[in-house]
C-alpha positions as a Markdown table, in Angstrom:
| # | Residue | x | y | z |
|---|---|---|---|---|
| 1 | Met | -30.8 | 36.7 | 20.2 |
| 2 | Ala | -33.7 | 34.6 | 20.0 |
| 3 | Phe | -36.5 | 37.1 | 20.9 |
| 4 | Leu | -35.3 | 39.2 | 17.7 |
| 5 | Thr | -37.7 | 37.1 | 15.6 |
| 6 | Leu | -41.1 | 37.7 | 17.7 |
| 7 | Leu | -40.3 | 42.1 | 16.7 |
| 8 | Pro | -41.9 | 41.9 | 13.1 |
| 9 | Leu | -45.3 | 40.4 | 14.7 |
| 10 | Ala | -45.0 | 44.5 | 15.8 |
| 11 | Val | -46.4 | 45.4 | 12.3 |
| 12 | Val | -49.4 | 43.0 | 12.6 |
| 13 | Met | -50.3 | 44.3 | 15.5 |
| 14 | Val | -50.9 | 48.1 | 14.5 |
| 15 | Ala | -51.2 | 47.3 | 10.5 |
| 16 | Gly | -54.9 | 48.8 | 9.5 |
| 17 | Thr | -57.3 | 50.2 | 12.0 |
| 18 | Gln | -54.9 | 50.7 | 15.3 |
| 19 | Leu | -52.7 | 52.2 | 12.3 |
| 20 | Val | -55.2 | 54.7 | 10.9 |
| 21 | Ala | -56.5 | 55.7 | 14.6 |
| 22 | Ala | -53.2 | 56.8 | 15.8 |
| 23 | Val | -53.6 | 59.4 | 12.1 |
| 24 | Phe | -56.8 | 60.7 | 13.3 |
| 25 | Phe | -55.3 | 61.3 | 16.8 |
| 26 | Ala | -52.3 | 62.8 | 15.2 |
| 27 | Ser | -54.5 | 64.8 | 13.7 |
| 28 | Ser | -57.3 | 66.1 | 16.4 |
| 29 | Asp | -57.5 | 69.5 | 17.7 |
| 30 | Arg | -55.2 | 68.2 | 20.8 |
| 31 | Pro | -52.4 | 65.9 | 18.6 |
| 32 | Arg | -50.0 | 65.3 | 21.2 |
| 33 | Ala | -52.4 | 64.8 | 24.3 |
| 34 | Ala | -54.5 | 62.9 | 22.5 |
| 35 | Ser | -52.2 | 60.7 | 20.9 |
| 36 | Leu | -50.2 | 59.6 | 23.7 |
| 37 | Gly | -53.2 | 58.8 | 25.5 |
| 38 | Tyr | -53.6 | 56.8 | 23.0 |
| 39 | Leu | -50.4 | 54.8 | 23.3 |
| 40 | Ala | -50.8 | 54.7 | 27.2 |
| 41 | Gly | -54.1 | 52.3 | 26.4 |
| 42 | Ala | -52.3 | 50.6 | 24.2 |
| 43 | Ala | -49.1 | 49.8 | 25.9 |
| 44 | Ile | -51.4 | 48.6 | 28.9 |
| 45 | Val | -53.3 | 46.3 | 26.6 |
| 46 | Val | -50.1 | 44.7 | 24.9 |
| 47 | Gly | -48.0 | 44.7 | 27.6 |
| 48 | Gly | -50.5 | 43.1 | 29.6 |
| 49 | Gly | -51.7 | 40.8 | 27.1 |
| 50 | Thr | -47.9 | 39.1 | 26.1 |
| 51 | Thr | -47.0 | 38.7 | 29.7 |
| 52 | Leu | -50.3 | 36.8 | 30.8 |
| 53 | Ala | -49.7 | 34.8 | 27.6 |
| 54 | Trp | -46.0 | 34.4 | 28.1 |
| 55 | Ser | -47.1 | 33.5 | 32.1 |
| 56 | Ala | -49.7 | 30.7 | 31.7 |
| 57 | Leu | -47.1 | 29.6 | 28.8 |
| 58 | Arg | -44.4 | 29.7 | 30.9 |
| 59 | Leu | -45.9 | 28.0 | 34.4 |
| 60 | Phe | -47.3 | 25.0 | 31.5 |
| 61 | Arg | -44.0 | 24.6 | 30.2 |
| 62 | Ile | -42.3 | 24.3 | 34.4 |
| 63 | Arg | -45.2 | 22.0 | 35.4 |
| 64 | Phe | -44.6 | 19.5 | 32.7 |
| 65 | Ala | -41.9 | 20.0 | 30.9 |
| 66 | Thr | -39.9 | 18.0 | 33.1 |
| 67 | Gly | -37.3 | 15.1 | 31.9 |
| 68 | Ser | -38.3 | 13.0 | 29.4 |
| 69 | Glu | -41.7 | 15.1 | 28.3 |
| 70 | Arg | -39.7 | 17.9 | 27.5 |
| 71 | Gly | -39.5 | 17.9 | 24.1 |
| 72 | Ala | -42.9 | 17.0 | 23.6 |
| 73 | Val | -44.2 | 19.7 | 25.2 |
| 74 | Glu | -42.0 | 22.0 | 23.5 |
| 75 | Arg | -43.5 | 20.6 | 20.5 |
| 76 | Asn | -47.2 | 20.6 | 21.9 |
| 77 | Ile | -46.4 | 24.4 | 22.6 |
| 78 | Asp | -45.2 | 25.0 | 18.8 |
| 79 | Trp | -47.5 | 23.4 | 17.3 |
| 80 | Leu | -50.0 | 25.7 | 19.3 |
| 81 | Val | -48.5 | 28.8 | 18.0 |
| 82 | Leu | -48.9 | 27.3 | 14.1 |
| 83 | Gly | -52.2 | 26.6 | 14.7 |
| 84 | Leu | -52.7 | 30.4 | 15.8 |
| 85 | Leu | -50.9 | 31.4 | 13.3 |
| 86 | Val | -52.9 | 29.7 | 10.8 |
| 87 | Val | -55.5 | 31.0 | 11.8 |
| 88 | Leu | -54.2 | 35.1 | 12.4 |
| 89 | Ala | -53.7 | 34.8 | 8.6 |
| 90 | Ile | -57.1 | 33.7 | 7.9 |
| 91 | Val | -58.5 | 37.1 | 9.9 |
| 92 | Val | -56.4 | 38.4 | 8.5 |
| 93 | Tyr | -57.5 | 37.8 | 4.9 |
| 94 | Leu | -60.5 | 38.4 | 5.6 |
| 95 | Leu | -60.6 | 41.5 | 7.3 |
| 96 | Arg | -58.7 | 43.5 | 4.5 |
| 97 | His | -61.4 | 45.1 | 3.2 |
| 98 | His | -63.0 | 46.5 | 6.0 |
| 99 | Gly | -61.4 | 49.9 | 5.9 |
| 100 | Pro | -61.7 | 52.0 | 9.1 |
| 101 | Pro | -65.2 | 51.8 | 11.0 |
| 102 | Ser | -67.3 | 55.3 | 10.8 |
| 103 | Trp | -67.4 | 56.2 | 14.5 |
| 104 | Met | -63.2 | 56.7 | 13.7 |
| 105 | Gly | -64.1 | 60.6 | 12.2 |
| 106 | Arg | -65.0 | 61.5 | 16.1 |
| 107 | Leu | -61.6 | 61.2 | 17.1 |
| 108 | Gln | -60.7 | 64.3 | 15.2 |
| 109 | His | -62.4 | 66.0 | 18.6 |
| 110 | Ala | -60.5 | 63.2 | 21.3 |
| 111 | Ser | -59.9 | 64.6 | 24.6 |
| 112 | Pro | -56.9 | 62.4 | 26.2 |
| 113 | Gly | -59.2 | 60.0 | 28.2 |
| 114 | Tyr | -61.2 | 59.0 | 25.6 |
| 115 | Ala | -57.7 | 58.3 | 23.2 |
| 116 | Phe | -56.8 | 56.1 | 26.0 |
| 117 | Arg | -60.0 | 54.1 | 26.2 |
| 118 | Val | -59.6 | 53.9 | 22.2 |
| 119 | Gly | -56.5 | 52.5 | 23.1 |
| 120 | Leu | -57.4 | 49.9 | 25.6 |
| 121 | Leu | -60.7 | 48.8 | 23.7 |
| 122 | Leu | -59.5 | 48.6 | 20.1 |
| 123 | Phe | -56.6 | 46.6 | 21.4 |
| 124 | Leu | -58.6 | 44.8 | 23.5 |
| 125 | Ala | -61.8 | 44.1 | 20.4 |
| 126 | Asn | -59.8 | 43.2 | 17.7 |
| 127 | Pro | -59.2 | 39.7 | 17.1 |
| 128 | Thr | -55.3 | 40.2 | 15.4 |
| 129 | Asp | -53.9 | 42.0 | 18.1 |
| 130 | Gly | -55.1 | 38.8 | 20.5 |
| 131 | Leu | -53.9 | 36.5 | 18.4 |
| 132 | Thr | -51.0 | 38.2 | 17.7 |
| 133 | Met | -50.3 | 38.5 | 21.8 |
| 134 | Ile | -50.6 | 34.9 | 22.2 |
| 135 | Ala | -48.4 | 33.9 | 19.8 |
| 136 | Val | -45.7 | 36.3 | 20.6 |
| 137 | Gly | -46.0 | 34.9 | 24.6 |
| 138 | Ala | -46.4 | 32.0 | 23.5 |
| 139 | Ala | -43.1 | 31.6 | 21.6 |
| 140 | Ala | -40.9 | 33.4 | 24.1 |
| 141 | Ala | -42.5 | 30.6 | 27.2 |
| 142 | Arg | -41.6 | 28.1 | 24.5 |
| 143 | Arg | -38.2 | 29.1 | 24.4 |
| 144 | Asp | -37.3 | 29.7 | 27.9 |
| 145 | Glu | -36.9 | 33.6 | 27.1 |
| 146 | Ala | -37.7 | 36.1 | 30.3 |
| 147 | Trp | -40.0 | 38.2 | 30.8 |
| 148 | Trp | -38.1 | 41.6 | 29.9 |
| 149 | His | -37.2 | 39.7 | 26.1 |
| 150 | Leu | -41.2 | 40.9 | 25.3 |
| 151 | Leu | -40.3 | 44.4 | 26.1 |
| 152 | Pro | -38.7 | 45.0 | 23.1 |
| 153 | Phe | -42.0 | 43.6 | 21.4 |
| 154 | Val | -44.1 | 45.6 | 22.9 |
| 155 | Leu | -41.9 | 48.8 | 22.8 |
| 156 | Leu | -41.6 | 48.1 | 18.4 |
| 157 | Thr | -45.5 | 48.2 | 18.1 |
| 158 | Leu | -45.5 | 51.6 | 20.2 |
| 159 | Thr | -42.8 | 53.4 | 18.4 |
| 160 | Leu | -45.1 | 52.1 | 14.7 |
| 161 | Leu | -47.9 | 53.2 | 16.4 |
| 162 | Ala | -46.3 | 56.7 | 17.4 |
| 163 | Leu | -45.5 | 57.7 | 13.8 |
| 164 | Pro | -48.0 | 59.8 | 12.6 |
| 165 | Leu | -47.2 | 61.5 | 16.1 |
| 166 | Leu | -43.3 | 61.6 | 15.0 |
| 167 | Ala | -44.3 | 62.9 | 11.2 |
| 168 | Leu | -46.1 | 65.8 | 13.5 |
| 169 | Leu | -43.5 | 67.1 | 15.8 |
| 170 | Leu | -40.6 | 66.2 | 12.6 |
| 171 | Leu | -42.6 | 67.9 | 10.0 |
| 172 | Gly | -45.0 | 70.4 | 11.0 |
| 173 | Arg | -47.6 | 71.5 | 8.4 |
| 174 | Arg | -45.8 | 69.0 | 6.2 |
| 175 | Ala | -47.1 | 66.6 | 7.9 |
| 176 | Glu | -50.6 | 67.4 | 6.5 |
| 177 | Val | -49.7 | 66.0 | 3.7 |
| 178 | Val | -47.7 | 62.9 | 4.9 |
| 179 | Leu | -50.2 | 61.7 | 7.5 |
| 180 | Pro | -53.4 | 61.0 | 4.5 |
| 181 | Arg | -50.6 | 59.1 | 2.8 |
| 182 | Ile | -49.8 | 56.9 | 5.7 |
| 183 | Arg | -53.6 | 56.2 | 6.1 |
| 184 | Arg | -54.2 | 55.1 | 2.9 |
| 185 | Trp | -51.3 | 52.9 | 3.0 |
| 186 | Ala | -53.0 | 51.3 | 6.4 |
| 187 | Asp | -56.0 | 51.2 | 4.4 |
| 188 | Thr | -54.7 | 49.2 | 1.3 |
| 189 | His | -51.3 | 47.2 | 2.0 |
| 190 | Ser | -50.5 | 46.9 | 5.5 |
| 191 | Trp | -52.7 | 43.3 | 5.3 |
| 192 | Ile | -50.3 | 42.4 | 2.4 |
| 193 | Val | -47.1 | 43.0 | 4.8 |
| 194 | Ser | -48.6 | 41.4 | 7.9 |
| 195 | Glu | -49.8 | 38.3 | 5.9 |
| 196 | Ala | -45.7 | 38.2 | 4.7 |
| 197 | Val | -44.5 | 38.4 | 8.5 |
| 198 | Ile | -46.9 | 35.9 | 9.2 |
| 199 | Ala | -45.8 | 33.4 | 7.0 |
| 200 | Ile | -42.3 | 34.4 | 7.9 |
| 201 | Phe | -42.4 | 33.7 | 11.8 |
| 202 | Phe | -44.7 | 30.5 | 10.3 |
| 203 | Ala | -41.4 | 29.3 | 8.4 |
| 204 | Ile | -39.5 | 29.7 | 11.8 |
| 205 | Ile | -41.8 | 28.0 | 13.7 |
| 206 | Val | -41.5 | 25.3 | 11.3 |
| 207 | Val | -37.7 | 24.9 | 11.4 |
| 208 | Asp | -37.9 | 24.7 | 15.2 |
| 209 | Leu | -40.3 | 21.0 | 14.9 |
| 210 | Val | -38.6 | 19.8 | 12.3 |
| 211 | Arg | -34.7 | 20.2 | 13.9 |
């Protein structure tokens, strides 16, 4: 199915600060409760953001893509997605060495409610997440895919965010070794993976344009 091409962008959603925050919560005083609160906040933003973008572009497509205009409107949406991907690639590159903000040290003692708010605000405030959600929603709307086709992207995003918690549950005390490694990887290499994913998705959209 075409919506499977959207799944790799879930890596861009969580790479960097978002995954580092998940590691902090999994290492906190109340790891399970804090991690679940964080995931709940992220789920609301990711699900709501992609749905909003999909709805807006779908309404635009239905209103203007009639008869001979359909092809032109779909090409315009493709160009919009390409533009978003270029901006996204630039933002990811510029933020590659920023590292986690200093306030993340407080996450070690976070309550579930505080973790929930962090999940909301972190995904709302991060420009890469906003651009990614718009690109995913627009791409799905352009292909006239049903709303539920967004769900695998949302679920994969949450699954990637849940990796530190899963490591804790599955490995127990050994997670004390694994979690710092996840954090270091997110700090130093995640931007490279994000750029690669963006490039692949960019190529897919270009292929759609030249057909």
